[in-house]
C-alpha positions as CSV (number, residue, x, y, z in Angstrom):
1,M,-9.0,53.2,-39.1
2,K,-6.5,52.1,-42.3
3,A,-3.5,51.8,-40.5
4,A,-5.2,49.8,-37.6
5,A,-6.5,47.5,-39.9
6,L,-2.4,47.0,-41.3
7,A,-1.0,46.4,-37.9
8,A,-3.7,43.7,-37.4
9,L,-2.4,42.2,-40.9
10,T,0.7,42.6,-40.3
11,A,0.8,41.5,-36.5
12,A,-0.9,38.1,-38.1
13,G,1.7,37.5,-40.7
14,A,-0.8,38.0,-43.1
15,L,0.9,40.5,-44.8
16,A,5.0,39.8,-45.3
17,P,7.2,42.7,-44.5
18,A,8.1,43.5,-48.0
19,A,4.4,44.2,-48.7
20,V,4.6,47.4,-45.8
21,G,8.0,48.8,-46.7
22,A,10.4,46.5,-44.6
23,E,13.6,46.3,-45.7
24,P,14.6,43.1,-47.9
25,R,16.1,40.5,-46.5
26,A,19.8,40.1,-46.8
27,V,21.9,38.5,-49.2
28,V,24.0,35.8,-47.0
29,V,26.9,34.2,-48.6
30,G,28.9,31.2,-47.5
31,P,30.4,28.9,-46.1
32,G,33.0,28.4,-48.2
33,A,34.7,30.4,-51.6
34,V,32.0,33.3,-52.4
35,A,31.6,34.3,-55.6
36,R,28.9,36.3,-55.7
37,T,27.8,39.6,-57.9
38,L,25.6,42.6,-55.9
39,A,23.8,45.3,-57.7
40,A,23.6,49.0,-56.2
41,G,22.0,50.7,-58.3
42,P,23.3,51.3,-62.2
43,Y,26.6,49.5,-60.7
44,R,27.5,45.7,-60.3
45,V,29.7,44.5,-57.4
46,A,30.9,41.3,-58.1
47,V,32.5,39.8,-54.9
48,G,35.6,36.9,-54.0
49,I,36.5,35.7,-50.9
50,S,38.7,33.1,-50.5
51,P,39.1,30.5,-48.8
52,N,36.6,32.5,-46.3
53,A,37.4,30.6,-43.2
54,A,37.4,31.5,-39.7
55,G,41.0,32.5,-37.1
56,R,44.3,33.8,-37.8
57,R,43.7,32.5,-41.7
58,P,44.5,35.5,-44.4
59,N,41.8,35.5,-46.2
60,T,41.7,36.8,-50.0
61,F,39.3,39.8,-51.1
62,V,38.8,40.8,-54.9
63,V,36.1,43.0,-55.2
64,R,35.5,43.9,-59.3
65,T,32.9,47.5,-60.2
66,T,31.6,47.8,-63.1
67,R,29.1,50.4,-64.9
68,N,27.0,49.8,-67.7
69,G,29.2,46.1,-68.3
70,K,32.8,49.0,-68.3
71,P,35.2,48.9,-65.3
72,V,34.5,51.8,-63.0
73,E,38.0,52.4,-61.0
74,A,37.0,52.8,-57.1
75,A,38.1,53.0,-54.1
76,V,36.9,50.3,-51.8
77,S,37.0,49.2,-47.6
78,I,35.8,46.4,-46.1
79,R,33.6,46.8,-43.3
80,F,33.1,43.1,-40.6
81,T,30.9,42.8,-38.1
82,M,29.7,40.1,-36.1
83,P,26.0,41.1,-34.6
84,A,26.7,38.0,-32.1
85,M,29.4,39.5,-30.3
86,R,29.9,42.6,-28.7
87,M,33.1,43.7,-30.1
88,P,34.3,46.8,-32.4
89,S,34.3,46.4,-36.1
90,L,37.4,45.4,-38.4
91,G,38.4,47.0,-41.7
92,L,40.1,46.5,-44.5
93,R,40.8,48.8,-47.4
94,L,41.7,46.9,-50.3
95,G,44.5,48.0,-53.1
96,A,42.8,48.9,-56.7
97,A,44.4,48.2,-60.1
98,R,44.2,50.9,-62.3
99,G,41.5,50.4,-65.5
100,T,40.6,47.1,-64.2
101,G,37.6,48.0,-61.7
102,V,39.3,45.1,-59.7
103,S,40.5,46.0,-56.0
104,R,42.0,43.0,-53.6
105,G,43.2,43.0,-50.4
106,V,44.4,39.8,-47.9
107,G,43.7,39.8,-44.3
108,E,42.7,38.3,-41.0
109,T,39.4,40.4,-40.6
110,L,37.1,36.7,-39.9
111,T,39.0,36.5,-36.8
112,M,35.9,33.6,-35.7
113,P,33.0,30.7,-37.2
114,G,29.7,32.1,-37.3
115,R,27.8,35.3,-39.4
116,W,29.4,38.4,-40.1
117,E,27.8,41.3,-41.5
118,I,29.8,42.6,-44.2
119,V,29.3,46.4,-45.8
120,L,31.3,47.4,-48.9
121,H,32.3,50.4,-49.2
122,V,32.6,52.0,-52.9
123,V,33.4,55.0,-54.2
124,P,33.8,55.9,-57.9
125,R,35.9,58.0,-59.3
126,G,33.9,61.3,-59.7
127,S,30.6,59.6,-58.6
128,P,29.0,59.7,-55.0
129,A,29.6,57.1,-52.5
130,F,27.4,54.0,-51.8
131,D,27.6,50.4,-50.1
132,V,26.8,47.1,-50.5
133,A,26.4,45.1,-47.8
134,F,25.5,41.4,-47.0
135,V,25.7,38.0,-44.2
136,D,29.0,35.8,-44.6
137,V,28.6,32.4,-42.7
138,V,32.1,31.6,-42.4
139,A,33.5,27.7,-41.2
140,L,37.0,26.9,-39.6
């Protein structure tokens, strides 16, 4: 009976999705240059994308990983997926500067305007890997 009542309330919109354990809403960035910090457990991941433009233009991706305010050396790769298009994901591996917690790369990976799902795969040195995801609205 309780499950049926919960389902009825949810279907009627009386309960927000978060109230019943749904995924939280995605962080959305763009259009234009991106400077955003995202949390992942004890880590903070600062993301920069410039100029964050679509087409055959290079974009610079900078990721700074910290834990308790201190830089964390990490291998970082990025997966780019455009759900509106049925095409394979694109990827980019970032190069890391030793001891700074900063990884950077340049790529023509945002090939068309629209909403891109971006997943950062972060592998901190000596610790388990984790992912950080967000949606990037990209313009020409």
